[in-house]
N, C-alpha and C positions, 0 to 999 in steps of 0.2 A: 504492499499499500505505501507509494510514491507520495511524497508532497511536491506538488506545482504550484503557480503564481493562485488559483482560482482555489485550493485548497487552504494557502496560506490566508489567503483576504477571508476568506469564509470564520477561521479561527481566530482574525483580529477581531471579528464582526461580532463572535458570540461568546467568545470567550469572559471578556468585559461583562457579559449579561449575564452570565454563570455565576461568576464571583460578586456579584452586587445580590441577587440569589440566594448566597450561602451570609449574608447579613440576618441572620434572623435570630436575634435576642434573647426573646423569649427561650425559642430551644436550646438555644447554648448556654444559658444561665440554669435551666431545670435541667441537662446534660451533668453542668458542675456538679451543681446541688446532688445528683442522682451517683457519681461519681463518686463523692465524697465521703458518701452515708455509709453505714452495713450493706454487708451483700453486696457492694459497689460493679462486680461482674457480671453477675449473672441479671441485676437490676440495668445496668448500662446497655447491655447487649441485648434488653428485652426495648428500652426506649430508645437504642437506634434502630432496631426490627419495626417498629411502629412507624419512625420517619421515613424508611427506609421505601416501607410497603407502601405510602401513602403517596410519593413521589413516583414509585417505579410505575404505580396503579396510573397517576393521573400525566406521566410522561409517556408510556406506550400509549395511553388512548388518543393525547395529544399528536402524536407523529404519526399513528396511523391516520387519524383524521385529516390531519396537515399535505401528508401524501395525496389526498385525493384532491387537492387543488391544481390547478396549471402551474408547471414549471414557468420560472421566469425566462422571459426571453432576451438574452443579451444587449441587443443592439435598443430595448426598448423599455421605457420605465415602467417600473413594476405597481400599478394603480392597487393593487390588489394587497402588497409587501406596504405600501404608505401607508396606509388603511389601518391594518393591523399594527404597524408602528405608533399612528396618532392615538390608535386605542389606548395602546397601553401608556403611553405620553398625556391621555387624558383621567387612565386610571393611578394615574402615579404623581397626578397632580391632586386629585383625593384626596388621596394618603397623604400628602404632604400637608396639604391644609388641615385638614383632620388632627394631623398628630402634632403640629404649633400651636393648634388652641387648644390652652391650658386644661387642661382635665383635672381638677382634684381632688388627688386621693385614688386616680384609677387604679394606676400605677400599685400602687399598695396593695389595696382590695384584689386584682388578680394575682400578686403575687402571694398574697395570703392564702388566696383560694386554691391555689396547685400545689400551694406546699400542702394545704392541708390534706388532697387528692392521695398526694405520695406519701405521707406519713403512715406509715404500716400497710402498705399497701400491696396488693399482691403483686405479680410480675405481668399478668394479664392488664392491670392499671396502667403501669408506667408503658406498656406498649398504648394502649387505647390511645393516655393523655397526646402522645408523640404523633398518631396517627390523626389526633381530633386537631392537632396546633398546626400539622404540617399542611390538613390537605386544606386546610380555610387562609391558609397564608397567601394572601391577596399579593403582596409585593412579591414576594418571589415568583408565584405564576405571574405576573405583570412582566415580567423580564423573561421567565423560561418562553412561554407561549410565542413570542416574534425572536428570538433565539433558535426554535424549532423550527418558525415559518424560513429564515434565513437557511436551515440544513436542509431542508426538504423542496425551499425552492433553486437552489443548488444544481448547479452541473455535474459537480463531484461523484463518484460512486456510489452504489449504493452501500458499500464496507465502510466508506470513511462515511458516511452520512452515518451511520451505526454507530461506531467510532467517536463521533462528534457528539452523537446524540447521548452515547455513555459520559463520555468527559462533561458534560453538562452537567448530569444528573450524579456524576459524582461526587463535582466541586461545591451543588448545591448540598451534598451531604456531610458538609465539612463541621459543621457547627454541632454534629452529633460524633463524629469522627472524633475529635480533636482531644475534646476531656477523657475519655478514654484510653486512649493513645498517652497524652501527656502522665497518667497517673501510673500506664506501665512503666514508661518512661523513668519515672520520678520515685516511685513507692508511694511510703505516706509522706514525703517533702511535698508530692502534687498537692494535696488536701491545702497546703499553708499558702502554696502560689496560687492555688484557684480562687479561695478566699476573696481576696482583693479584688480579683477579677470580677467574680457572681458579685457584687456589692456593684462594683461600679455598671455592669451590665444592668442590670436592675432598676438601680436609679437613673440611666440616662435610658433608658431603651426605647421612648418616645422619639429623643433626639437621635440618635442614631438610625433609627428606619426612616425619619424623617431627614434629614441630609442626603443619607441614601437615596431617596425615593425624587427629592429635588434636584439630584444631577443627575440620574438616569431619566427622569424625564425629558429633562436639555438635551440628552444625547438620543432620547424616542423621536424624538423633532427633527432633531439634526438630521438622523437616519429616516424619516419618511422624507424630508424635503431632499435627500441625497440620489446619486445614482441607485441604490439598493430600494428607494421609493418612489416618490413625484416624479424624479428625475429636474427636481429646479433647478441644481447645479452637479457639475462632475458628470466623470461618465463610471461604468463599472470599471475595477480594475481586474 
């Protein structure tokens, strides 16, 4: 599976979106909490499995659905692609506005509710909470949808399309992969490392997602108007 100009261009367009989709503070913080507590290995695996299942089901259905759409014609503007990018921008703009409106005590109530669910919970609960948080992650899917459309609308081979889709999927799972990996590498010392990260993440989760949503809203508008959208400027590379 060689990488030519078209393959490299595709990766440059979609990898930033996949990285943006990985910024899910609630999943990251709860996996830190899970990894720092008792029975951390089995519980963190269950939490990972819940998130991985949700994203796998959603990404698979999206990939299969998007493959039914017409492929992009290299010399012409991609009107459908432009519409998808603008829809993503609209969703991200709405998320940005909502997150930067003060929500007094909402983050505290959310944290307390989730911690209560996980205290002394069975493995199925860890799976279920991660699945629910992942499948409802509007910001991540607002980035994953245009990324997968770029993949399926491109002229690269099906093997590279599948490999790129798998890369998008794997990057989106980083929030539930990194904490247990750090615990494995650092042992008991990892709990002290992660305590501060957990507190910062929970205290600033709305700001983190808001900034990410704002940046990718601008990125989506630029892509919608560019050569892989309405073609207002530039030529496809």
